[in-house]
N, C-alpha and C positions, 0 to 999 in steps of 0.2 A: 188724756193723756196733754203734755202742752210745752211749749217752744222755749227752749232756755237758751239758746244762743242762732249768730246767725254769722252764716259766712267763716268755717263754713253753716251750714242750717244743722241742730244737735236739738229733739226733741228727746222729752223725761216723763218715761214711762213708772206708775211710780205702783210697788209691786208687792201685796200683803208677807207677811212673813208669820209664823208665832212664837218664840222660843221663849226670856226669859217672862217675854209676854206679848203682845202682838206689835208690829210696827212694821213699816215695805222704806224696804230697798230700792237705789234710783236703779231704771236701766234707762240705758242711754242709749237714740237712735242719731248714727250720726253720719250727715248726708252730704256727698256733695257732687253735683250730676250725677253720673250713673252709680258713682263707687259708694260703697253703703257698710259702714260696721257696728256691731248692738258692741256695747259693749256692757257687762256685768246681767248674763239674760232673770236674774234673781233664781229664787227659788222653785221649784216645782208644784207649786199648789193652783189645782185647776182655774183657780181664778187669775192668780200669779200671770198667765201665761195664756190667760184666754187674753188678760188685757195687752200681751205684747203683740199675741198676734191683732188683735184688730190694732193697735200704734202702726202695725208695719204693713196691713193689707189698706190704713184709713191712707196713706202714700203711693201707695202698688207697688210695693216690698213685694217677691216673694220671700220667704225667711236663706231659699237657696241664692238670692243674692248675696248675703250678708256673711262676712268674713264679720270675727267674734275675739274680742278682744275680756280675756279676765285677770282684773285688780290683783282678784286671789281669788281660795278655792275655798270658804266656806258656804256653806248648802243658805248663803242669803246672796250669794249675789252669782251663784255658777252651778248650782241644782238642776238650771231646767235647762240648760246647757244638750242634757243629749235627746230632750223632750220635744224640742223645738226644734231644730235641726236636722241637714236634710244627711244624711254619709255622706266626706268626703269634707267638709265644709272647714272653714282654713278657721283656725283657733289661734290664737296667738295669748301665752301665757308663760309660767314662770316651770322650766321640769321637776323644779321640787315638788311643785302643787301638784304637776304628776305623777309622782312614783308615792310620795307620803297619801292620798288618796286611792289606790291599785287597792282593792279587798283588804287582803293579808295583812298588807302595809300596815295598814289602818286600820284591820282590830291588833296589831301585837303592841299596833300605838297605844288604843285602847287599852288592853292590860299590863304596857306598865305605865302608864296614869294609872291606874287603878294602884300598880305598887309606891310610883312614888304618893299616892295620897295617904295612905296610910304609913309607914315613913312618914307624912303629917300625923302622925295620929289621930285619922278617921280611924272610925270605926271601918272595917268589913262590911260591913251594909252599905256605910255610905257613902266608904271608896268607889260601889259599883254604881251609884246611882250620881256620884259627881262623872264619872267616866263616863255613862249614855247622858251625860249633858254634853264633854266634853265631848264625843264622837262625831263627826264630821259624816251626812251620806250620799254627796256626793261623788261620783263614780265616772265617769272617761274613759270609753275602754281605749286599749286602747289600739289600732287601728278602726276604726270608727271616725275620726276626724280626721282633716289633712293636719297636723300638732307643729305649729309654728315654736321652737322655745325663744322664752325671746331672753338677753342678761342684760347687763346694766349698759349703756351706751346705744343701744343697739336703737334702731327704728323702725315707726308704722306709719304707714299713708295709708289718707283716706283723697280720691282724687289728686285737687295741686297740695290738699294740706300733710305737713310732715307734724310725728309727734315723738318726743325723746324718748328713751326705753329708762327709766330710775325704777330699781328697786331696792326698794326701803323695806329689809325685813325687821321684824319684830312684832305687830299689831300678828301677824303668820311669816314663819320664813319663807313663806313665796311671794310675797306680796315686790305688786310693781303697780309704780305712776309713768301715768304718759301727761310731758309736759309742751305744751304744746306750742309751737313757731307760728312765725306770722303771724301775732295774734287769734290763732287759736287756742281754743280755749286749752286745760288739764282737768282730767282723768286722775283721781286722789283716793280711788276707794274709800278705805276706811282709816287712811294715813292719819285724816286726823277729823274730827267731825265738833257738833253742835249740838250741848242738850245730853252728852254718857263721854266718857273716857275711854277711851276706847281699850281692851281687856288688852294681851301680850299673851297670848298663846303657848304652852310648855313643848317645845320642843322635842321630837323622838332621840337627837341626839341629848350631848351637853351641850348647846351653846348656849350664851346670857346674852337670852334671849331681849334680856330690858335695855342688855348694855345698847346693842344693835338700836332701838327705837328709840330709845336714849340718842343718839350716834344721828338720824335719821330725822328727827325733832329737831336737830339746833344747827338754827340757821346759818350762822357764825361759825357751823364743825365745816370739814372736809367730808362727811356726808350728807351734809344738808344741807352743798350749795346751791341745789335743784329747786328748795324753795325759793332761790335772789331769782330764778330768770322766770318766775310764773304770776300775769297779769291775772285771770280771770280761774275758780275755782269749781270743778264741778262733780261735789262729795259722793261718796256709794249710801249715801243718807242727810236728806235733807235740802235743801237750799241751799245754793252755787252764793259766792263769794268772790270777792279781789281779794291780788297777792299779799298785801297788809294787813289783813284780815286771817289769813294760813296762817302768815309768820308769829301775828301776834299768839293765836291760837296757837299754834305749837306750841310756841315756850311756854305756854298758860298748860298746856299737859304733862309741858315737861317738868315742872314745878310742883305738879301735883302729883307724877310716880314717883321724883328723889323723896317726897314729903310721905307713903307711903311707909319709903325705904327709914326715910328716918324715927318715921314712931315705929317702927318696927326696931329699928336697930337698938333704940336708948328701950323700950321695955325690956328686950333679949337681954342687955349687960344687965339690965337692973331686978329680971329673972330669970339665970342662969336654966334652972329648972322647970321654965314655960315649957312644952311639948309646943305643935309647929298648930295643932287648933286652936289651942291658945291662945297664943302669941294670936293672928286670924283675927280672933273676933274681939278682942280686947285693943286691938294694934286698929283695926278694919274697920269694925263698925263701932265696936266699945258696948256693947253685947252682954245680958248677966248667960249665963249655960242655959237657962229656960227659953230666955225669948230664942236664942243661937240653935234648938234645935226647935222651936219651935217656927223656923223658916222655913219654906220649903228648896230641897235636894238643891234646885237650877240656880237661885239668892246664896244661899252658902256655898256651894261651887263656886262661883265667881269672886266670894269674897276669897276660897281657900287656895283656888288659883291663883288670882293678884299677892298673896301673899308668897303662897311658892316663887312666881319667878322674883319678887323680889329678894326673895332670902339668898339664895340663887344668883344673884346680881352681887347683892354684900359679901357671899362665900366667898366669894368665887372660887380659884380649883382645890377651896376646904368642902364647897358645895357637892363636891360630885356626888359623893353621894342620897342625899335626897332624892 
């Protein structure tokens, strides 16, 4: 565990997870006097939860003394919540994320994802495998915690410090950022990362998730105005960086997403009879058919997901059948 900010004091615990490969997410412990908040407890691996418990213990903090803030409910950020914290803990999060992770709704979303991948011309067996890659194991039982559902414009306090809540849907529909005030850092989850370009989830409904993400990344636009208030960023993965770097990287990610869309659009126009899987393979990976099928289901899943959300964005209302 490393101290990554002072006034308020913030420590970072690197929590391991396994998905496409092995990685680590950032769990932050924010403290001001007797007030404490944990941001994104991480995945529910034994090693990861032991690291978080040890970090809290080294500061003389019991889990029951903390509030918890979830930037979003992906497993590598939120899964450990129900195992680490006692009943009645105050959990700050999006109502959207709470509803989406209800088991019956999550299974319905998985089945809808199968249908969408079949509509992209994936084989039924592959579509099922992709849906397992897409499925999130995070469960937050109704009534277990003191849930405080946040919306744009709300504020969360830790001791003397206030953090403004900004809804930044795209990577997930429930994604929230905390923008620090009075010199406090901002917690941005997976909105902007280095080393990887964040994926955009396929929402349960018909929302243009990529369009929402592009709007929140545009620091010059109305949905991206929050970026101009950020001075120091503590992201969901990797090291912290300043506000200027945030805005530059956001513009870079935005351009990359738009470039994917343009490649798909050009290929689709030049080859109107290509199916969705062929468009994804040729435009985004440029792999031959044999190399495509030799890749792992997780790797193919991310490519087909990127193509799906991009095509939905390009087609607008015409993409509702996708």
